[in-house]
FIKOL-898698 format. One line per field, with one value per residue: x, y, z of N, C-alpha, C, O, CB in turn; residue in three letters; chain. Coordinates in Angstrom, 1 decimal, always signed. Glycine has a CB too. Layout:
N
n_u <- [X / ...] .
n_v <- [Y / ...] .
n_w <- [Z / ...] .
ca_u <- [X / ...] .
ca_v <- [Y / ...] .
ca_w <- [Z / ...] .
c_u <- [X / ...] .
c_v <- [Y / ...] .
c_w <- [Z / ...] .
o_u <- [X / ...] .
o_v <- [Y / ...] .
o_w <- [Z / ...] .
cb_u <- [X / ...] .
cb_v <- [Y / ...] .
cb_w <- [Z / ...] .
loza <- [ala / ...] .
filo <- [A / ...] .
***
This chain:
62
n_u <- [+0.6 / +0.4 / +1.6 / +1.5 / +2.9 / +3.1 / +5.7 / +7.3 / +9.4 / +10.9 / +13.3 / +14.3 / +16.1 / +19.1 / +20.4 / +19.0 / +19.7 / +21.1 / +20.7 / +17.8 / +18.9 / +20.3 / +18.6 / +16.2 / +17.9 / +19.1 / +16.8 / +16.5 / +17.9 / +17.0 / +15.2 / +13.2 / +9.7 / +10.0 / +9.6 / +9.3 / +8.9 / +8.1 / +7.4 / +6.2 / +7.8 / +7.2 / +6.6 / +6.5 / +5.8 / +6.5 / +4.3 / +5.7 / +7.8 / +8.7 / +7.6 / +9.8 / +12.0 / +11.1 / +11.0 / +13.3 / +15.7 / +14.5 / +14.7 / +17.5 / +17.7 / +17.1] .
n_v <- [-1.5 / +2.3 / +5.5 / +9.0 / +11.2 / +13.9 / +16.5 / +19.1 / +20.3 / +21.6 / +22.4 / +23.3 / +25.7 / +27.5 / +27.6 / +26.1 / +25.5 / +23.5 / +21.1 / +20.6 / +20.6 / +18.5 / +16.7 / +16.3 / +16.4 / +12.8 / +12.5 / +12.3 / +10.5 / +8.2 / +7.0 / +7.4 / +9.1 / +12.6 / +15.4 / +18.6 / +22.5 / +25.3 / +25.5 / +22.9 / +19.2 / +16.5 / +13.1 / +9.8 / +6.6 / +3.2 / +1.8 / +0.9 / +0.9 / +3.9 / +4.3 / +3.0 / +4.6 / +7.1 / +6.3 / +5.6 / +8.1 / +10.5 / +9.8 / +10.5 / +12.3 / +14.2] .
n_w <- [+0.3 / -1.4 / +0.3 / +1.3 / +3.4 / +4.6 / +6.9 / +8.6 / +10.2 / +12.7 / +14.6 / +17.1 / +18.2 / +17.7 / +15.3 / +13.3 / +10.4 / +8.7 / +10.3 / +9.1 / +6.7 / +6.4 / +6.8 / +4.9 / +3.2 / +3.4 / +3.2 / +0.8 / -1.0 / +0.0 / -1.6 / -1.7 / -3.0 / -2.5 / -1.8 / -1.1 / -0.3 / +0.4 / +3.4 / +4.5 / +3.8 / +1.9 / +1.3 / -0.3 / -0.9 / -0.5 / +2.8 / +4.3 / +3.9 / +3.4 / +6.2 / +8.0 / +7.3 / +8.1 / +11.0 / +11.5 / +10.4 / +11.2 / +14.2 / +13.8 / +13.4 / +16.0] .
ca_u <- [+0.1 / +1.7 / +1.1 / +2.9 / +3.5 / +3.6 / +6.4 / +6.9 / +10.3 / +11.0 / +14.5 / +14.0 / +17.9 / +19.8 / +21.0 / +18.2 / +19.3 / +21.4 / +19.4 / +16.7 / +19.4 / +20.5 / +17.7 / +16.0 / +19.1 / +19.1 / +15.1 / +15.6 / +18.7 / +16.3 / +15.4 / +11.5 / +9.9 / +10.3 / +8.9 / +9.4 / +7.8 / +9.1 / +6.7 / +6.7 / +8.7 / +5.9 / +7.3 / +6.0 / +6.1 / +4.8 / +3.9 / +6.4 / +9.7 / +8.0 / +7.1 / +10.9 / +12.6 / +11.0 / +11.5 / +15.1 / +15.8 / +14.0 / +15.7 / +18.8 / +17.6 / +16.5] .
ca_v <- [+0.4 / +3.7 / +6.0 / +10.0 / +11.7 / +15.3 / +17.4 / +19.8 / +20.1 / +22.7 / +22.2 / +24.7 / +25.8 / +28.4 / +26.1 / +24.5 / +25.5 / +22.8 / +20.0 / +20.4 / +20.3 / +17.1 / +15.6 / +16.0 / +15.4 / +11.0 / +11.3 / +12.0 / +9.3 / +7.1 / +6.0 / +7.8 / +10.0 / +13.8 / +16.3 / +20.7 / +23.6 / +26.2 / +25.1 / +21.2 / +18.6 / +15.5 / +12.0 / +9.6 / +5.5 / +2.4 / +1.8 / -0.2 / +2.0 / +5.1 / +4.4 / +2.4 / +6.1 / +8.1 / +6.1 / +5.8 / +9.8 / +11.8 / +9.9 / +10.5 / +14.3 / +14.3] .
ca_w <- [+0.0 / -0.7 / +1.7 / +1.9 / +4.8 / +4.8 / +7.4 / +9.0 / +10.9 / +13.4 / +14.9 / +18.4 / +18.8 / +16.5 / +14.2 / +13.1 / +9.1 / +8.9 / +10.6 / +8.4 / +5.6 / +6.5 / +7.2 / +4.1 / +2.5 / +4.2 / +2.5 / -0.8 / -0.5 / +0.8 / -3.1 / -2.1 / -4.0 / -2.1 / -2.5 / -0.6 / -0.2 / +2.0 / +4.7 / +4.8 / +3.2 / +1.5 / +1.3 / -1.4 / -1.2 / +0.6 / +3.7 / +5.6 / +3.1 / +3.9 / +8.1 / +8.1 / +7.0 / +9.2 / +11.9 / +11.4 / +9.4 / +12.8 / +15.9 / +13.8 / +13.6 / +17.4] .
c_u <- [+0.8 / +0.9 / +2.3 / +2.1 / +3.9 / +3.8 / +6.4 / +8.4 / +11.5 / +12.0 / +14.4 / +15.3 / +18.1 / +20.1 / +20.8 / +18.6 / +20.0 / +21.6 / +18.6 / +17.5 / +19.1 / +19.8 / +16.7 / +16.8 / +19.5 / +17.3 / +15.4 / +17.0 / +18.4 / +15.9 / +13.3 / +11.3 / +9.5 / +10.0 / +9.5 / +8.8 / +8.5 / +8.0 / +7.5 / +7.5 / +7.9 / +6.4 / +6.7 / +6.1 / +5.4 / +5.1 / +4.9 / +8.0 / +9.7 / +8.8 / +8.4 / +11.9 / +13.0 / +10.9 / +12.8 / +16.4 / +15.8 / +14.9 / +17.1 / +18.8 / +16.9 / +17.7] .
c_v <- [+1.2 / +4.4 / +7.7 / +10.3 / +13.3 / +15.9 / +18.0 / +19.6 / +21.2 / +22.3 / +23.4 / +25.1 / +26.9 / +28.0 / +25.6 / +24.7 / +24.3 / +21.5 / +20.2 / +20.5 / +18.9 / +16.2 / +15.3 / +15.7 / +13.2 / +11.7 / +11.1 / +11.3 / +8.5 / +5.7 / +7.1 / +8.8 / +11.6 / +15.2 / +17.9 / +21.3 / +24.3 / +25.7 / +23.1 / +20.5 / +17.1 / +14.2 / +11.0 / +7.9 / +4.4 / +2.3 / +1.6 / +1.1 / +2.9 / +5.1 / +4.2 / +3.5 / +6.6 / +8.0 / +6.6 / +7.7 / +10.6 / +10.9 / +10.0 / +12.1 / +14.5 / +14.1] .
c_w <- [-0.3 / -0.5 / +1.4 / +2.8 / +4.6 / +6.3 / +7.6 / +10.5 / +11.6 / +14.3 / +16.1 / +19.0 / +17.5 / +14.9 / +13.5 / +11.1 / +8.4 / +9.1 / +9.9 / +7.1 / +5.1 / +6.1 / +5.9 / +2.9 / +1.9 / +3.1 / +1.8 / -0.7 / -0.4 / -0.8 / -3.2 / -3.4 / -2.9 / -2.9 / -1.6 / -1.2 / +1.1 / +3.6 / +5.4 / +3.3 / +2.7 / +0.8 / +0.7 / -1.1 / -0.6 / +1.3 / +4.7 / +5.2 / +3.9 / +6.4 / +8.6 / +8.0 / +7.8 / +10.4 / +12.6 / +11.5 / +11.3 / +14.0 / +15.6 / +14.1 / +14.4 / +17.5] .
o_u <- [+1.9 / -0.2 / +3.6 / +0.9 / +5.1 / +2.8 / +5.4 / +8.3 / +12.6 / +11.4 / +14.3 / +15.6 / +17.4 / +19.8 / +21.6 / +17.7 / +19.6 / +22.3 / +18.0 / +16.7 / +18.4 / +20.1 / +16.3 / +16.5 / +19.8 / +16.9 / +15.1 / +17.4 / +19.2 / +16.2 / +12.6 / +12.0 / +8.3 / +10.1 / +10.7 / +8.3 / +9.0 / +8.4 / +8.4 / +7.8 / +8.1 / +6.6 / +5.7 / +7.3 / +4.3 / +6.3 / +4.8 / +8.7 / +10.4 / +9.6 / +8.7 / +12.9 / +14.1 / +10.7 / +13.2 / +17.2 / +16.6 / +15.7 / +18.0 / +19.6 / +15.9 / +18.2] .
o_v <- [+1.3 / +4.3 / +7.7 / +9.9 / +13.6 / +16.0 / +18.6 / +18.8 / +21.6 / +21.5 / +24.5 / +24.8 / +27.1 / +28.3 / +24.8 / +24.2 / +24.1 / +20.7 / +19.2 / +20.6 / +18.3 / +15.2 / +14.2 / +14.9 / +12.5 / +10.8 / +10.0 / +11.8 / +7.6 / +4.5 / +7.3 / +9.2 / +11.6 / +15.7 / +17.9 / +21.1 / +24.0 / +25.8 / +22.6 / +21.0 / +16.3 / +14.4 / +10.9 / +7.9 / +4.4 / +2.4 / +2.2 / +1.8 / +3.0 / +5.4 / +5.0 / +3.3 / +6.7 / +9.0 / +7.3 / +8.2 / +11.0 / +11.5 / +9.7 / +12.8 / +15.2 / +14.1] .
o_w <- [+0.2 / -0.9 / +1.3 / +3.1 / +4.5 / +7.0 / +7.2 / +11.4 / +11.1 / +15.1 / +15.6 / +20.1 / +16.6 / +13.7 / +12.9 / +10.4 / +7.3 / +8.5 / +10.3 / +6.1 / +4.2 / +5.4 / +5.7 / +2.0 / +0.9 / +2.4 / +1.3 / +0.3 / -0.8 / -1.0 / -4.1 / -4.3 / -2.5 / -4.0 / -1.7 / -2.2 / +2.2 / +4.8 / +6.0 / +2.2 / +3.6 / -0.4 / +1.5 / -0.9 / -0.2 / +1.4 / +5.8 / +5.8 / +4.9 / +7.3 / +9.5 / +8.7 / +8.3 / +11.1 / +13.5 / +12.2 / +12.1 / +14.6 / +16.4 / +14.7 / +14.1 / +18.6] .
cb_u <- [-0.3 / +3.0 / +1.7 / +3.6 / +5.1 / +2.8 / +6.8 / +5.3 / +10.7 / +9.7 / +15.7 / +12.9 / +19.2 / +21.2 / +21.1 / +15.7 / +19.5 / +21.4 / +18.7 / +15.5 / +20.6 / +20.5 / +16.8 / +15.3 / +20.1 / +19.2 / +13.5 / +15.1 / +19.0 / +14.3 / +15.7 / +10.8 / +8.6 / +11.5 / +7.0 / +10.6 / +5.9 / +8.9 / +4.5 / +4.8 / +10.0 / +4.9 / +7.6 / +6.8 / +7.2 / +4.0 / +3.0 / +6.6 / +10.0 / +5.4 / +5.9 / +11.1 / +12.2 / +10.4 / +11.5 / +15.4 / +13.5 / +11.6 / +15.6 / +19.5 / +17.0 / +15.4] .
cb_v <- [+1.3 / +4.7 / +4.5 / +11.5 / +10.8 / +16.2 / +17.6 / +19.7 / +19.2 / +23.4 / +22.4 / +24.4 / +24.0 / +28.6 / +25.3 / +24.3 / +26.9 / +23.2 / +20.0 / +21.3 / +20.4 / +16.8 / +16.0 / +16.5 / +15.8 / +10.5 / +11.5 / +13.6 / +9.2 / +8.2 / +3.0 / +8.6 / +9.6 / +13.6 / +15.8 / +21.6 / +22.8 / +29.1 / +25.2 / +20.0 / +18.5 / +16.2 / +11.7 / +10.4 / +5.5 / +1.1 / +1.1 / -2.8 / +3.0 / +4.6 / +3.1 / +1.4 / +7.0 / +8.7 / +5.3 / +4.9 / +10.4 / +12.1 / +8.3 / +9.9 / +15.3 / +13.5] .
cb_w <- [+1.0 / -1.6 / +3.4 / +0.9 / +5.3 / +4.1 / +7.3 / +9.0 / +10.2 / +13.9 / +13.7 / +20.0 / +18.6 / +17.0 / +14.2 / +13.8 / +8.4 / +9.0 / +11.8 / +8.8 / +5.6 / +7.5 / +8.7 / +4.0 / +3.7 / +7.0 / +2.1 / -2.4 / +0.4 / +1.7 / -2.7 / -0.7 / -5.5 / -1.8 / -2.4 / -0.7 / +0.1 / +1.8 / +4.2 / +5.1 / +4.3 / +0.4 / +2.4 / -2.8 / -1.1 / +0.6 / +3.6 / +5.0 / +1.2 / +3.4 / +9.1 / +7.2 / +6.6 / +9.1 / +11.6 / +9.4 / +7.7 / +13.4 / +17.1 / +12.5 / +12.5 / +18.2] .
loza <- [unk / unk / unk / unk / unk / unk / unk / unk / unk / unk / unk / unk / unk / unk / unk / unk / unk / unk / unk / unk / unk / unk / unk / unk / unk / unk / unk / unk / unk / unk / unk / unk / unk / unk / unk / unk / unk / unk / unk / unk / unk / unk / unk / unk / unk / unk / unk / unk / unk / unk / unk / unk / unk / unk / unk / unk / unk / unk / unk / unk / unk / unk] .
filo <- [A / A / A / A / A / A / A / A / A / A / A / A / A / A / A / A / A / A / A / A / A / A / A / A / A / A / A / A / A / A / A / A / A / A / A / A / A / A / A / A / A / A / A / A / A / A / A / A / A / A / A / A / A / A / A / A / A / A / A / A / A / A] .
***
């Protein structure tokens, strides 16, 4: 089953830009379909792959 997830990553630090850029770069490298706009990132793909990738990358980002 394919899903889409929309994320807004807002670190509570002054140096947030690097954290967001690194997070998006890792999502791009995952092979999933990634669409970005100024306020959010959309991730598209097979349910298990999307959830596994997000779980891993969000944990790393935190």
